[in-house]
C-alpha positions as CSV (number, residue, x, y, z in Angstrom):
1,M,0.0,0.0,0.0
2,F,2.7,2.5,0.9
3,E,5.4,0.9,-1.2
4,W,5.9,4.0,-3.3
5,L,6.4,6.0,-0.1
6,R,9.0,3.6,1.2
7,R,10.9,3.6,-2.1
8,F,10.8,7.4,-2.2
9,I,12.1,7.7,1.3
10,K,14.8,5.1,0.6
11,M,16.0,7.0,-2.4
12,Q,15.9,10.5,-0.9
13,F,17.4,9.6,2.5
14,Y,19.9,6.9,1.9
15,V,22.4,6.7,4.7
16,A,25.4,4.4,4.8
17,P,25.5,1.9,7.7
18,R,28.5,3.8,9.3
19,E,26.7,7.1,9.1
20,F,23.5,5.5,10.4
21,R,25.4,4.3,13.5
22,V,26.9,7.8,14.1
23,V,23.4,9.4,13.7
24,L,21.9,6.7,16.0
25,V,24.6,7.2,18.7
26,T,24.2,11.0,18.5
27,L,20.4,10.7,18.8
28,V,20.7,8.3,21.8
29,G,23.2,10.7,23.4
30,L,20.8,13.6,23.0
31,M,17.9,11.6,24.3
32,V,19.9,10.6,27.4
33,G,21.0,14.2,28.0
34,A,17.4,15.4,27.7
35,M,16.2,12.7,30.1
36,I,18.9,13.7,32.6
37,F,17.9,17.3,32.3
38,V,14.2,16.5,32.8
39,W,14.9,14.1,35.6
40,N,16.9,16.8,37.5
41,N,14.1,19.4,37.0
42,V,11.4,16.9,38.2
43,R,13.6,16.1,41.3
44,L,14.1,19.8,42.0
45,I,10.3,20.4,41.9
46,K,9.7,17.4,44.1
47,L,12.2,18.7,46.7
48,A,10.7,22.2,46.6
49,Y,7.3,20.7,47.4
50,E,8.7,18.6,50.2
51,S,10.5,21.6,51.7
52,Q,7.3,23.8,51.9
53,P,5.9,22.2,55.1
54,L,9.4,22.3,56.7
55,K,9.7,26.1,55.9
56,Q,6.3,26.6,57.5
57,E,7.2,24.6,60.6
58,R,10.4,26.6,60.9
59,R,8.6,29.9,60.7
60,E,6.2,28.7,63.4
61,L,9.0,27.6,65.6
62,L,10.8,30.9,65.3
63,R,7.7,32.7,66.2
64,E,7.2,30.5,69.2
65,K,10.8,31.1,70.2
66,R,10.4,34.9,70.1
67,L,7.2,34.6,72.2
68,L,9.0,32.4,74.7
69,E,12.0,34.8,74.9
70,V,9.6,37.7,75.6
71,E,7.8,35.7,78.3
72,R,11.1,34.7,79.9
73,E,12.2,38.3,80.1
74,S,8.9,39.4,81.6
75,L,9.2,36.6,84.2
76,R,12.8,37.6,85.0
77,S,12.0,41.4,85.4
78,L,13.0,42.8,88.8
79,D,9.7,44.7,89.2
80,R,7.8,41.5,88.8
81,I,10.0,39.6,91.3
82,Q,9.7,42.5,93.8
83,W,5.9,42.6,93.4
84,L,5.7,38.8,94.0
85,A,7.9,39.0,97.0
86,K,5.7,41.7,98.6
87,K,2.3,40.4,97.6
88,K,2.6,36.6,97.5
89,I,5.3,35.9,100.1
90,G,4.8,38.9,102.3
91,L,8.3,40.3,102.3
92,K,8.8,44.0,102.9
93,E,11.6,46.5,102.5
94,P,14.3,46.3,105.3
95,E,14.3,49.0,108.0
96,G,17.4,51.2,108.3
97,D,18.8,49.3,111.3
98,Q,18.3,45.9,109.5
99,I,20.9,46.8,106.8
100,V,24.5,45.7,107.6
101,T,27.3,46.8,105.3
102,I,30.3,44.4,105.1
103,F,33.6,45.7,103.8
104,L,36.0,43.2,102.3
105,K,39.8,43.7,102.2
106,K,41.4,43.3,98.9
């Protein structure tokens, strides 16, 4: 049915066996190179998708760290400690005769 087409192609595009091997090796090399390129891009996209939840978790942890640092500093403030000592424990400021100064020799 397509014999005439096959003969036309054979006459127009005749390639010697050696040239055919060179063309085949070149095409295979290009295909392998293209597959490696595509594989690297697919891998890169996959890693980008996998890293998104980790980035979100990192942002949340950094936010929590900042909040905990603020809370730590507020708990360590001297005004708060003094207020707790007076109100909760019942401590009061020392009288003048209760203060003793100690001098150390150097």
